[in-house]
N, C-alpha and C positions, 0 to 999 in steps of 0.2 A: 266486448265481443257477440256479435250473435248470435246464439242459440237457438236454433229452429225446430219445432217438433215437428214429431212423424208425421206425414201424410199421407195421403192415400197415394199423389206423384208427388216424388220429391224431389224438387225443383228448385233448391238454394238461389237468391237474387242474388247474394251479399256474401262476405265469408263465412264458412257456418265449421266453427268448432266442432270438433266429434270429443266423441267419449272415451278413445281410444288413446293411451299414454306409450308411444314408441316413436323413438327415435329411429332416424332416417330411414324414414317407406319407400318402399317399391311403390313403379307404377302402378295402379288400382288394375285390380282385375275382374273379369265379371266372368262367371260360368254358371248355367244353368240357370239366372235367375238370381242368382248367390252372392255378390264381393267380397273380392279378399285381399288381404294386403300381411306383409313380410316386412320386417324390420328389424335390425343391429341388435346383438343378444346370444346365450346360451343355444344354439344347435337351429338359430334362428327362428323367432318366435312368430306364429302365423294368426290372424284375425279372418273373421266372417263375418259378414252384415247385411241385412236385407235392404238395407239403404242409402247405404253411404257415410251414413252419421252416427248411429248403433252399432258398437261392436262385441262379438263376443271371443276370446280367448279361445285357441284350439288348439293349443302343443304347439312343440318345436319339429320344426320338418326333420334334423337330424337328431333320433338319441342319443348318437355318438358322431364324432368330428369322422368326413369322408377318407378313407382309405390314404388319399395321399397328402395328408395333411401334416404329418409325422413327420415325413422325410424333409417335405419343401417349405415349410414350416414349423421349425421343430420348437421354436417360442411359445409357442401358444397350444398349452395342454390344459385348454379348459374349455375348450368345444365353443369360443367363441367365433362371433361370424357376423363380420360387417357389412352394413346397405346391400342388402341386395336386390335385383328385379326380376322383373317377369315377361313374358309376352308366350303367343300360340301363334306357331310356326311347324309346319311339315306335319301337324294332323297331331302335336303333342302339345303342350305347356312345358316351358323352358322357363326352368327359374336358376337366376346369375346369381353367386355371392361369392364372398373374399371371407381369406382367413390372411392374421397380419399381426403382426405387437406392435404394441403403440409406438409412434414415430421411427421404424424401421420399415424398409423396405423391400424387404422380405416377406415376399405376399403371391399371393395367389389366388386366383379368379377360378372356380370353378363352375358345372351346370350340375342338376338334376330335372329329369321330365318327369311324366306325372299325365296318364291319356285324358283325365280327369284332374281337379281340383280336391280331391279328396286327399285330407291332411294325411292321411299314414300309408301313401301310394307312390313317395316320389322314389326313382333310382337316380343315385348320383352317378355321372356318368365322368369325373375325371376332371384334370387340370386345363382350362382354355387359355390362359397366361400366365407368369409368372416373372416376376424381377427379384433382383436380389445384388450382389454385390457387384453383379457384369453389366447391369442397369443402371441408365438416370432417371430410370420412369419409376413410381408405385403400384403396384399390380393392383390395386382394390376400388372403392366404387362401383362395380361395373351398373352399364347402362345399355340396352340391347332396343338397336333400331333398324326398323324394316323399312325401305322406300318403297317408293313407288310401286317400281315396276320391281319387287320380289327381294331386291339387292339388302342382305341381311350384314350391321356393322355394330362393333362395342366398340363405346367409347368405356373409358377409365379415367383414373388416377387421380395421386394426392399429394402434394408439397412438391419436391423436388426436381422436377421439369417440365410439371404441368398437366395437361390433360391431353390423353394418346387417343389414337383409332385404328382399331384393326379392320381387315372384311370378315367373315364366320360365309361357313360352309352351312347353306340351308339344310340340308341332309344331315349333320350332325353336330351342327348350333359351335361347331368350333371352328380354329382358325382353318382357313380355305387352304387346301393345298397347293403350293407353289407361291402363294400368297404371302411373303413375309413383311410387310412393309408395315411399318409403326408412324402414323403420321401425327404430327403435333398441330393442337387448333386453339389451346388457348394456353395463357401464362396471365401471371398478378407479380408482375417484380416491383410494383409498388410495395411489395412487402419482402422483408428482408429474406424470409424465408418459404420464400413463392407460396403465398397461403390458398392456393385453391384446387377442392375438388368440388365432388357429386355433381358431375354433370350428366346433362341428359338433351338427346338431341329429337325435334320435331321436324314435321313436315307442315306447308302452308302455303297457298299462293304463289309457288312459283320458290320459295327460299325455305332453306331449310337454318330451323332455331336453333343455337346453342344457349343451356339455362349452364352456370355454372353456380357453388359459391366461392364466396370471397372469404380470409378471413379466419377465427375461430370459434369453434362451436364447443361442447364440453361443460363450460364454466357457469351452468346458471344463470342469472338474472345479468353475468358478465360477459356475456358471452355477444358475440360479436358479428355472428355469423349474418349474411345478409346476398343475395339472388343475383343476380347480371346475367343480361343477353347479347349476343347480338345475331348477326341470318350472314348469310355466302347462297349463290347462288349453286355451287357444286358441293357434295357431303364432305369434301376432306379441306372445304374452305381457299381462302380464307375468312373465316368469320371477322365482320366487322358492327362496332354500334351505329345510333344514331347520328355520331356526328362522324362517323366515315373511319375512327379507330379500329387498324388491329388488332383484335383479341389474343395473338401473340406477342404484341407488344401492353397489353397490360389491357385496351380497351373492354369496355361490357356497361351497356345499358342499366344503370337500375331499375331491377324488377319489383323485386321489395327489400324492402332494409330492418336494419337490424334493429330499430326502436330503439334509443336510449338515450338518455339526457347527456348533454358536455359533461356533466359530474359524475356519468357513468352508472345511473339510478336509473329502473324502469322505469319508463314513463308509461309506460301500456300494460295491459292486462299480458301479453305475451313478449317473449324479446327471442330473437334469433331464426327467424328464420332459413331452411334446409331442405335440400332431395328434390327437389321440382319428378313432375309426374301429372299424363298430363290422359284424363281416359276420357276419349269421342259415346254419348250416348244418343237416345234418338232425340233427347231436348238438346244437345249440342256439346261442348266439351264444359270437362271442370278439371282442374287445376289444384294438385295437392302437393303436400311437402306438411314435414313439422316443423314444429317451433322450439327450442331446448327449454324455454321456460315459463309454461303458464301459472299463475296465479291460481285460478282457481282448480289449479288440476295439483295442489300440494308442493308445488315447486320443480315438476315431473316435464318429462318433455308432451308434447300434445299434436296428435293429427288435423290440419282443417282440409278441408275441400272449397274449394272457389268455384264460380262459374267463370269462367276464361270465354274472352270477348279478343279483337282486332283491330285496331284504334285506324282510320282510315290515311293512314301510313302503312298500315299493314303488319303491327307492331301490336304483342300482345299485352294482357291488361288484365286486371283482374275489374269483374265488372262490379259496379256499385249498387 
């Protein structure tokens, strides 16, 4: 894996492994020339960077769990939050995050706001989406997306009935009043347990693109996590892969593979890419994700940042 040195103008041409050992990273945010990233862990760990490659741990967003968690997710007593995402709109930064317990859909997605990305100034605004015994979906892995026309959407979901989408109010950051539709965007019926999660929506050249993770995380160099993508002319779908198969029917073009041999042994320095994010810069677009296992990170997770380009057919690819 190429590791680029610090330069006056950081412009990676290939996938660059960072020094950030973080699982389920948010989209990278930039505020006043400083990059920020958030991930799964106790209180939502946050890191800052001057260059997208060298990161410094800046503490946790929540010293204690938000007030709504005890009633909504009583099994989570450790202030352990999952898979956050971040976006600036309506004059503030909005950090979406989830609380759950492993294997359960008794879950909730909340939002916190901040005028800047000062790590000690987050104010929790409460629940956005909740799931449980009366729903067939799982309210974790939030990903925020704003359309070119300003409309705001939240995709989420893990296992159960797949990837969902709801519309948000740009003023509150919560579900729009009178808009209770929950759209289903993608499933993974090839998996007996519908192992699909970690969605992310982006827009390019007239198409909405949906990135999702298939299969299993959290098993070191035996993780089977991989990223697939499809596209649609409409934010609500249907999303189709290169072959035209709907993602609702298990379609999805492979974007980043698990990088494993048929025997299950690692054949690379990194295994199990997941949790896609894209940041737009003056020098182009950059794709971020974590790898479940990295040999040179003492077998921990690591965050990679790569230059993103688009092929002649209008599909995303990692630039070589």
